[in-house]
PAZAPA-4460 file (N, C-alpha, C; in steps of 0.05 Angstrom, whole numbers, plus 32768, in hexadecimal, padded with zeros to 4 digits):
% residues 209
    n_x    n_y    n_z   ca_x   ca_y   ca_z    c_x    c_y    c_z   seq   type   mol
   6C86   7B3D   7A32   6C9F   7B3A   7A23   6CAE   7B55   7A21     1      M     A
   6CA0   7B6A   7A1A   6CAD   7B84   7A18   6CB7   7B8D   7A33     2      F     A
   6CA9   7B86   7A48   6CB2   7B8E   7A63   6CCD   7B81   7A6A     3      G     A
   6CD0   7B67   7A61   6CEA   7B59   7A67   6D01   7B66   7A58     4      G     A
   6CFB   7B6D   7A3F   6D10   7B7A   7A2F   6D19   7B94   7A3B     5      V     A
   6D05   7BA4   7A45   6D0C   7BBD   7A52   6D1D   7BB9   7A6B     6      R     A
   6D16   7BA4   7A7A   6D26   7B9F   7A92   6D43   7B98   7A8B     7      R     A
   6D46   7B88   7A75   6D61   7B80   7A6D   6D71   7B99   7A64     8      V     A
   6D64   7BAA   7A54   6D71   7BC2   7A4B   6D79   7BD5   7A62     9      L     A
   6D66   7BD7   7A76   6D6C   7BE8   7A8D   6D84   7BDD   7A9D    10      A     A
   6D84   7BC3   7AA0   6D9B   7BB7   7AAF   6DB5   7BBB   7AA0    11      I     A
   6DB4   7BB8   7A85   6DCC   7BBC   7A75   6DD6   7BD9   7A77    12      G     A
   6DC4   7BEC   7A76   6DCB   7C08   7A78   6DD7   7C0E   7A93    13      A     A
   6DCC   7C02   7AA8   6DD7   7C06   7AC3   6DF3   7BFB   7AC6    14      G     A
   6DF7   7BE3   7ABA   6E12   7BD7   7ABC   6E26   7BE8   7AAC    15      V     A
   6E1E   7BF2   7A95   6E30   7C03   7A85   6E37   7C1D   7A94    16      A     A
   6E23   7C28   7AA2   6E28   7C40   7AB1   6E3C   7C3B   7AC8    17      L     A
   6E38   7C25   7AD5   6E4A   7C1E   7AEC   6E66   7C1A   7AE2    18      M     A
   6E6A   7C0D   7ACA   6E84   7C08   7ABF   6E91   7C23   7AB8    19      L     A
   6E82   7C35   7AAC   6E8D   7C4F   7AA5   6E96   7C5F   7ABD    20      A     A
   6E85   7C5E   7AD3   6E8D   7C6C   7AEB   6EA6   7C60   7AF8    21      V     A
   6EA8   7C45   7AF8   6EBF   7C38   7B03   6ED8   7C3E   7AF3    22      A     A
   6ED6   7C3F   7AD9   6EED   7C46   7AC8   6EF7   7C62   7ACD    23      T     A
   6EE4   7C75   7AD0   6EEB   7C90   7AD5   6EF9   7C93   7AF0    24      G     A
   6EF0   7C85   7B04   6EFC   7C87   7B1F   6F19   7C7B   7B1D    25      V     A
   6F1C   7C65   7B0F   6F36   7C58   7B0D   6F4A   7C6B   7AFF    26      A     A
   6F41   7C78   7AEA   6F52   7C8B   7ADB   6F5A   7CA3   7AEC    27      Q     A
   6F47   7CAC   7AFD   6F4C   7CC3   7B0E   6F60   7CBC   7B23    28      A     A
   6F60   7CA3   7B2C   6F72   7C9B   7B42   6F8E   7C94   7B38    29      Q     A
   6F91   7C91   7B1D   6FAC   7C8A   7B12   6FBE   7CA3   7B12    30      T     A
   6FD4   7CA1   7B20   6FE7   7CB8   7B22   6FF5   7CBD   7B08    31      A     A
   6FF6   7CD6   7B00   7004   7CDE   7AE7   7022   7CE0   7AED    32      T     A
   7032   7CD1   7ADE   704F   7CD1   7AE4   705B   7CED   7ADE    33      P     A
   706C   7CF7   7AEF   7079   7D10   7AEB   7096   7D0C   7AE2    34      T     A
   709F   7D1F   7AD0   70BA   7D1D   7AC6   70CF   7D22   7ADC    35      A     A
   70E4   7D13   7ADC   70F9   7D17   7AF0   710A   7D2F   7AE7    36      T     A
   710C   7D43   7AF8   711C   7D5B   7AF0   7139   7D54   7AED    37      P     A
   7145   7D61   7AD8   7162   7D5D   7AD3   7172   7D6C   7AE8    38      T     A
   7183   7D5E   7AF6   7193   7D6D   7B0B   71A5   7D82   7AFE    39      P     A
   71A6   7D99   7B0B   71B7   7DAF   7B01   71D3   7DAA   7B0D    40      V     A
   71E8   7DA9   7AFB   7203   7DA4   7B05   720C   7DBA   7B18    41      P     A
   7219   7DB2   7B2D   7223   7DC5   7B41   723F   7DCE   7B38    42      T     A
   7241   7DE8   7B34   725A   7DF4   7B2B   726C   7DF7   7B44    43      V     A
   7285   7DEF   7B42   7298   7DF1   7B58   729C   7E0E   7B5F    44      A     A
   729B   7E15   7B78   729F   7E31   7B80   72BC   7E3A   7B7B    45      P     A
   72C0   7E54   7B78   72DB   7E5E   7B74   72ED   7E58   7B8C    46      C     A
   7304   7E4E   7B87   7316   7E47   7B9D   7327   7E5F   7BA6    47      P     A
   7334   7E5B   7BBD   7348   7E6F   7BC5   7363   7E64   7BB9    48      T     A
   736D   7E73   7BA5   7384   7E69   7B97   7397   7E80   7B90    49      A     A
   73B0   7E7A   7B8B   73C3   7E8E   7B82   73CA   7E89   7B65    50      T     A
   73CA   7E9E   7B55   73D0   7E9C   7B38   73E9   7EAC   7B33    51      V     A
   73FD   7EA0   7B29   7416   7EAD   7B22   741B   7EAB   7B04    52      V     A
   741F   7EC2   7AF7   7423   7EC2   7ADA   7441   7EC9   7AD4    53      V     A
   744D   7EB9   7AC4   7469   7EBD   7ABD   746B   7EC9   7AA1    54      T     A
   747D   7EDD   7A9E   7480   7EEC   7A85   748C   7EDA   7A6F    55      A     A
   7489   7EE1   7A56   7495   7ED2   7A40   74B3   7ED2   7A42    56      P     A
   74C0   7EC0   7A34   74DD   7EBE   7A31   74E5   7EC7   7A15    57      T     A
   74FE   7ECB   7A11   7508   7ED3   79F7   7503   7EBE   79E2    58      S     A
   7502   7EA4   79EB   74FD   7E8E   79D9   74DF   7E8D   79D0    59      A     A
   74CE   7E97   79E2   74B1   7E97   79DC   74A6   7EB2   79E5    60      A     A
   74AA   7EC7   79D6   74A5   7EE3   79DF   7488   7EEA   79E2    61      P     A
   7475   7ED9   79DA   7459   7EDF   79DD   744A   7EC9   79ED    62      T     A
   7459   7EB9   79FC   744D   7EA3   7A0B   7451   7EA7   7A29    63      T     A
   743B   7EA7   7A38   743C   7EA9   7A55   7435   7E8E   7A61    64      V     A
   743E   7E8A   7A7A   7437   7E72   7A89   742B   7E79   7AA3    65      S     A
   741A   7E66   7AAE   740B   7E6B   7AC6   740F   7E55   7ADA    66      V     A
   7411   7E5C   7AF3   7413   7E48   7B08   73FC   7E4E   7B1C    67      A     A
   73EC   7E39   7B23   73D6   7E3C   7B35   73DB   7E2B   7B4E    68      I     A
   73D8   7E37   7B65   73DC   7E29   7B7E   73C3   7E2E   7B90    69      T     A
   73B7   7E18   7B9A   73BE   7DFC   7B97   73B6   7DF2   7B7B    70      P     A
   73BD   7DDA   7B74   73B6   7DCE   7B5A   7398   7DCA   7B59    71      T     A
   738D   7DD2   7B43   736F   7DD1   7B3F   7369   7DBF   7B28    72      L     A
   734F   7DB9   7B25   7344   7DAA   7B0F   7340   7DBD   7AF7    73      N     A
   7355   7DC1   7AE8   7354   7DD5   7AD2   734F   7DC6   7AB8    74      V     A
   7339   7DCD   7AAB   7330   7DC0   7A92   7323   7DD5   7A81    75      K     A
   7321   7DCF   7A67   7311   7DE0   7A55   72F4   7DDE   7A5C    76      A     A
   72E6   7DF5   7A5A   72C9   7DF4   7A60   72BA   7DE1   7A4E    77      A     A
   72C4   7DDD   7A36   72B7   7DCB   7A23   72B7   7DAE   7A2C    78      T     A
   72C8   7DA7   7A41   72C8   7D8C   7A4B   72AF   7D86   7A5B    79      D     A
   72A0   7D9A   7A63   7286   7D96   7A70   7288   7D8D   7A8D    80      G     A
   729E   7D93   7A9A   72A2   7D8B   7AB6   729C   7DA3   7AC8    81      D     A
   7285   7DA4   7AD6   727E   7DBB   7AE7   7290   7DBF   7AFF    82      P     A
   72A0   7DAB   7B06   72B2   7DAE   7B1C   72CD   7DBA   7B14    83      T     A
   72D0   7DBF   7AFA   72EA   7DC8   7AF0   72EC   7DE7   7AEF    84      S     A
   7304   7DF0   7AEA   730A   7E0D   7AE7   731A   7E10   7ACD    85      F     A
   731B   7E28   7AC3   732D   7E2E   7AAC   7337   7E4B   7AB0    86      H     A
   734A   7E53   7A9F   7356   7E6D   7AA2   734F   7E7F   7A8B    87      V     A
   7350   7E99   7A90   734A   7EAD   7A7C   7362   7EC0   7A7A    88      H     A
   736D   7EC4   7A62   7383   7ED6   7A5E   7379   7EF0   7A53    89      Y     A
   737C   7F06   7A62   7373   7F20   7A59   738C   7F2F   7A4F    90      F     A
   738D   7F33   7A35   73A5   7F3F   7A28   73A0   7F5C   7A24    91      V     A
   73AE   7F6D   7A33   73AC   7F8A   7A30   738F   7F94   7A31    92      D     A
   7380   7F88   7A43   7364   7F90   7A46   735B   7F8A   7A63    93      T     A
   734A   7F9B   7A6F   7342   7F97   7A8B   7335   7F7C   7A90    94      P     A
   733C   7F70   7AA6   7331   7F55   7AAD   7315   7F58   7AB9    95      A     A
   7305   7F43   7AB4   72EA   7F42   7ABF   72EB   7F40   7ADE    96      T     A
   72D8   7F4E   7AEB   72D7   7F4E   7B08   72CE   7F33   7B12    97      A     A
   72D6   7F2C   7B2A   72CE   7F12   7B36   72B0   7F11   7B39    98      A     A
   72A4   7EFB   7B32   7287   7EF7   7B33   7279   7EFD   7B1A    99      G     A
   7286   7F0A   7B07   727A   7F11   7AED   7282   7EFC   7AD8   100      A     A
   7272   7EF9   7AC4   7278   7EE5   7AAF   728C   7EF1   7A9B   101      V     A
   72A1   7EE2   7A95   72B5   7EEB   7A82   72A9   7EEA   7A66   102      V     A
   72AA   7EFF   7A57   729E   7EFF   7A3C   72AD   7EEE   7A28   103      P     A
   729F   7EE4   7A14   72AC   7ED4   79FF   72AC   7EE4   79E5   104      S     A
   72BD   7EDC   79D2   72BD   7EEA   79B9   72CF   7F02   79B8   105      G     A
   72DD   7F09   79CE   72EF   7F1F   79CE   730B   7F14   79C8   106      D     A
   7318   7F1D   79B2   7333   7F13   79AB   7348   7F18   79C0   107      P     A
   7343   7F2B   79D2   7356   7F31   79E7   7352   7F21   7A00   108      K     A
   733E   7F0F   7A00   7339   7EFD   7A17   733B   7EE1   7A0D   109      I     A
   734D   7ED1   7A18   7351   7EB6   7A0F   7347   7EA3   7A25   110      I     A
   7333   7E92   7A1F   7329   7E7E   7A32   7339   7E65   7A2C   111      H     A
   7346   7E5A   7A41   7357   7E43   7A3C   7359   7E31   7A55   112      A     A
   7362   7E18   7A50   7368   7E06   7A66   7387   7E04   7A68   113      A     A
   7395   7E0E   7A54   73B2   7E0C   7A54   73BE   7E21   7A67   114      A     A
   73D2   7E18   7A76   73E0   7E2A   7A88   73F9   7E36   7A7B   115      L     A
   73FE   7E2F   7A62   7412   7E3C   7A52   7404   7E45   7A38   116      T     A
   7404   7E5F   7A33   73F3   7E69   7A1E   7402   7E7D   7A0C   117      Q     A
   7401   7E77   79F2   740C   7E8A   79DE   73F7   7E9F   79D9   118      N     A
   73FE   7EB8   79DD   73EA   7ECE   79DB   73E6   7ED7   79BF   119      L     A
   73F4   7ECC   79AC   73F1   7ED4   7990   7403   7EEC   7989   120      G     A
   73FC   7EF9   7973   740D   7F10   7969   740A   7F28   797C   121      A     A
   7421   7F32   7985   7422   7F49   7996   7435   7F5E   798A   122      L     A
   742D   7F77   798B   743D   7F8C   7980   7455   7F91   7993   123      A     A
   7469   7F9E   7989   7480   7FA5   799A   7477   7FB9   79AF   124      A     A
   7482   7FB6   79C7   747B   7FC8   79DD   7472   7FB9   79F6   125      G     A
   7466   7FC7   7A09   745E   7FBC   7A22   7442   7FAF   7A21   126      S     A
   743F   7F98   7A2E   7425   7F8A   7A2F   7420   7F80   7A4B   127      H     A
   7406   7F80   7A53   73FE   7F76   7A6D   73E9   7F60   7A68   128      T     A
   73EE   7F49   7A75   73DC   7F32   7A73   73D3   7F2B   7A90   129      V     A
   73B9   7F2B   7A94   73AD   7F22   7AAD   739F   7F08   7AA9   130      E     A
   73A5   7EF5   7ABA   7399   7EDA   7AB9   7385   7ED7   7AD0   131      V     A
   736C   7ED0   7AC9   7357   7ECE   7ADC   734C   7EB1   7ADD   132      V     A
   734B   7EA6   7AF4   733F   7E8B   7AF7   7321   7E8D   7AF3   133      L     A
   7315   7E7A   7AE6   72F8   7E7B   7AE1   72EB   7E61   7AE7   134      G     A
   72D2   7E62   7AEE   72C2   7E4A   7AF3   72BA   7E3D   7AD9   135      Q     A
   72AD   7E25   7ADB   72A4   7E17   7AC3   7291   7E28   7AB3   136      F     A
   7281   7E39   7AC0   726D   7E4A   7AB2   7279   7E65   7AAA   137      N     A
   7294   7E67   7AA9   72A2   7E7F   7AA0   729F   7E97   7AB4   138      H     A
   7296   7E92   7ACC   7296   7EA7   7AE0   72B2   7EAC   7AEB   139      T     A
   72BA   7EC5   7AEB   72D5   7ECB   7AF4   72D8   7EC8   7B13   140      A     A
   72EE   7EBD   7B1B   72F5   7EBA   7B37   7306   7ED1   7B40   141      C     A
   730A   7ED4   7B5A   731C   7EE9   7B64   7339   7EE1   7B60   142      A     A
   733F   7EC7   7B5D   735B   7EBF   7B59   7365   7EC8   7B3E   143      A     A
   737A   7ED7   7B3E   7385   7EE2   7B25   73A1   7EEC   7B29   144      R     A
   73B0   7EEF   7B13   73CB   7EF9   7B14   73D1   7F07   7AF9   145      G     A
   73E6   7F17   7AF9   73EC   7F26   7AE0   740A   7F29   7ADD   146      S     A
   7412   7F30   7AC4   742E   7F34   7ABE   742F   7F49   7AA8   147      V     A
   7444   7F5A   7AA9   7449   7F6E   7A95   7464   7F68   7A89   148      T     A
   7466   7F69   7A6E   7480   7F63   7A61   7482   7F74   7A48   149      F     A
   7499   7F74   7A3C   749E   7F84   7A24   74A6   7F72   7A0D   150      T     A
   749A   7F76   79F6   74A1   7F68   79DE   74B3   7F7A   79CD   151      V     A
   74CB   7F70   79C8   74DE   7F7F   79B8   74D6   7F80   799B   152      A     A
   74E0   7F94   798D   74D8   7F98   7971   74DE   7F7F   7960   153      A     A
   74F5   7F72   7964   74FC   7F5B   7954   74EC   7F43   795C   154      Q     A
   74DD   7F44   7972   74CD   7F2D   797B   74AF   7F31   7974   155      Q     A
   74A8   7F4A   796C   748C   7F50   7967   7483   7F42   794D   156      A     A
   7469   7F3F   794B   745E   7F33   7933   7463   7F45   791B   157      A     A
   746B   7F39   7905   7470   7F48   78EC   7459   7F46   78DA   158      T     A
   7452   7F5B   78CB   743B   7F59   78B9   7440   7F44   78A3   159      P     A
   742B   7F3A   7898   742D   7F26   7883   743D   7F32   786B   160      A     A
   744C   7F21   785E   745C   7F2A   7847   7449   7F35   7831   161      A     A
   7452   7F4B   7825   7442   7F56   7810   7443   7F45   77F7   162      T     A
   742F   7F47   77E7   742E   7F37   77CE   7444   7F3E   77BC   163      A     A
   744F   7F2A   77AE   7466   7F2E   779C   745D   7F40   7785   164      A     A
   7470   7F51   777C   7469   7F62   7765   7466   7F52   774C   165      A     A
   7454   7F5A   773A   744F   7F4A   7722   7469   7F49   7711   166      P     A
   746E   7F33   7704   7486   7F30   76F4   7483   7F3F   76DA   167      S     A
   749A   7F47   76CE   749A   7F56   76B5   7490   7F44   769F   168      A     A
   7486   7F51   768A   747C   7F41   7673   7492   7F30   7667   169      P     A
   748B   7F19   765D   749F   7F07   7651   74AB   7F14   7638   170      A     A
   74C5   7F12   7634   74D4   7F1F   761E   74CA   7F15   7603   171      T     A
   74C4   7F27   75F1   74BD   7F20   75D6   74A0   7F16   75D2   172      G     A
   7490   7F16   75E8   7475   7F0C   75E5   7460   7F20   75EE   173      S     A
   7468   7F38   75F4   7456   7F4E   75FD   7446   7F45   7615   174      A     A
   7452   7F34   7626   7445   7F2B   763E   7430   7F16   763A   175      G     A
   742E   7F0A   7623   741B   7EF5   761E   7427   7EDA   7627   176      L     A
   741B   7ECF   763B   7426   7EB6   7645   7423   7EA0   7631   177      A     A
   7438   7E8F   762F   7437   7E78   761E   743E   7E7D   7601   178      G     A
   7446   7E96   75FA   744D   7E9C   75DE   7467   7E8E   75D6   179      T     A
   7467   7E7F   75C0   747F   7E70   75B8   7493   7E82   75AA   180      S     A
   74AC   7E78   75A6   74C0   7E87   7597   74B8   7E8C   757B   181      A     A
   74AB   7E78   756F   74A3   7E7B   7553   748E   7E91   7550   182      A     A
   747C   7E92   7563   7468   7EA7   7561   7475   7EC2   7565   183      A     A
   7488   7EC4   7576   7496   7EDD   757A   74A4   7EE6   7561   184      A     A
   74B0   7ED3   7552   74BD   7ED9   7539   74A9   7EE4   7525   185      T     A
   7492   7ED8   7524   747D   7EE1   7511   7475   7EFE   7518   186      V     A
   7472   7F03   7532   746A   7F1E   753A   747F   7F32   7532   187      L     A
   7499   7F2A   7535   74AE   7F3D   752E   74AF   7F42   7510   188      A     A
   74AB   7F2D   7500   74AA   7F31   74E3   7493   7F42   74DA   189      L     A
   747C   7F3E   74E8   7464   7F4E   74E1   746A   7F6C   74E8   190      F     A
   7477   7F71   74FE   747E   7F8D   7505   7491   7F99   74F1   191      A     A
   74A5   7F88   74E8   74B8   7F92   74D4   74AB   7F98   74BA   192      L     A
   7498   7F87   74B1   7489   7F8C   7498   7479   7FA5   749A   193      A     A
   746D   7FAA   74B2   745E   7FC3   74B5   746F   7FDB   74B2   194      T     A
   7487   7FDA   74BD   749A   7FF1   74BB   74A2   7FF5   749E   195      V     A
   74A8   7FDF   748F   74B0   7FE2   7473   749A   7FED   7462   196      L     A
   7481   7FE3   7466   746B   7FED   7456   7466   800A   745C   197      V     A
   7468   8012   7476   7464   802E   747D   7479   803F   7470   198      G     A
   7493   8036   7470   74A8   8045   7463   74A5   8048   7446   199      G     A
   749B   8033   7438   7497   8034   741B   7481   8048   7415   200      S     A
   746C   8048   7424   7456   805B   741F   745F   8078   7423   201      R     A
   7470   807C   7437   747A   8097   743D   748B   80A0   7425   202      L     A
   749C   808F   741A   74AD   8097   7404   749C   809C   73EB   203      A     A
   7488   808D   73E6   7475   8091   73CF   7468   80AC   73D2   204      T     A
   745E   80B3   73EA   7451   80CC   73EE   7464   80E4   73E9   205      D     A
   747D   80E1   73F1   7490   80F6   73EC   7495   80FA   73CE   206      R     A
   7498   80E5   73BF   749C   80E7   73A2   7484   80F4   7394   207      R     A
   746C   80ED   739E   7454   80F7   7392   7453   8116   7396   208      A     A
   745E   8120   73AB   745E   813D   73B0   7472   814B   739E   209      R     A
***
């Protein structure tokens, strides 16, 4: 009897071992899926183009306009189109060399898609603006143009108006806002009484002497 039980247990153990080995082989042969790499957008190369910058007019003394030939796909970089280009306005500051990234955060460098650009407040005198074509990733291209113009004194930005001088105290109220006419009368009577009392005391003192 015990011999039969042992044989059954041995057979069961053998079957379990075979199942374990088969499972391990199957798992080893199952290919692990790999993540599909995200394609890197291809940035359009810098084109051969001509950039002409036109000086401001008397009607718009701080606005320049740009003409690019041939016509390109000009968009703001925030549109996310890697095949697009945009322009950089360098106001009275050296332009970035071709192949270098145009810096951001400089108030003298305007990144824009507009081909008509208001340069903001400019002082009276001579100014030079260089416009540089840039790739989607803000890399400067060789295509560029510049213009020099003069802002007349009457066209220059004027400083903000100074704060108005404080108004004089209100008459009869010692500068206390909201004092009524009746209150002013009381104050005047009180002052008169003070003068009379003072005069009476002065006369009394003189008689006492």
